[in-house]
C-alpha positions in Angstrom: -0.1 0.0 0.0 2.8 2.4 0.9 4.6 1.6 -2.4 1.6 2.7 -4.4 1.4 6.0 -2.5 5.2 6.6 -3.1 4.7 6.0 -6.8 1.7 8.5 -7.3 3.3 11.4 -5.6 6.5 12.9 -7.1 9.4 13.2 -4.7 9.7 16.3 -2.8 13.3 16.4 -3.8 12.5 17.6 -7.1 10.6 20.6 -5.7 13.6 21.3 -3.3 16.0 21.3 -6.2 14.1 24.0 -7.9 14.1 26.2 -4.9 17.8 25.8 -4.3 18.3 26.7 -7.9 16.5 29.8 -7.8 18.3 31.0 -4.8 21.8 29.7 -6.0 21.3 31.7 -9.4 20.0 34.8 -7.7 23.1 34.8 -5.5 25.4 34.3 -8.5 23.7 37.1 -10.4 24.3 39.3 -7.4 27.9 38.4 -7.1 29.0 38.0 -10.7 28.2 41.4 -12.6 29.6 40.4 -15.9 27.1 37.7 -16.5 24.4 38.5 -14.1 21.7 38.6 -16.9 22.4 34.8 -17.5 22.1 33.8 -13.8 18.8 36.0 -13.5 17.5 34.1 -16.6 18.3 30.7 -15.2 16.5 31.8 -11.8 13.6 32.6 -13.7 13.6 29.3 -15.6 14.0 27.4 -12.3 11.1 29.5 -10.8 8.9 28.6 -14.0 9.8 24.8 -13.8 8.9 25.0 -10.0 5.4 26.6 -10.8 4.8 24.0 -13.5 5.8 21.3 -11.2 3.6 22.2 -8.3 0.6 22.9 -10.6 1.1 19.4 -12.2 1.0 17.8 -8.8 -2.0 19.7 -7.7 -3.9 18.4 -10.9 -2.9 15.0 -10.0 -4.2 15.1 -6.4 -7.5 16.5 -7.7 -7.7 13.8 -10.3 -7.2 11.1 -7.7 -9.9 12.6 -5.5 
């Protein structure tokens, strides 16, 4: 029974990695001024991926109900 529940829900590690990516790229953008635009773009990409991931998980939970 627990194996089925684990397979249904995506691991929280993925969401955590997106959050770490956002913070990491924002800090790099603040520190390295020459390529800050690149790091800001990567931070935005991580944020968008995180939003998509969360919305996808919400839809799956609603579908299961």
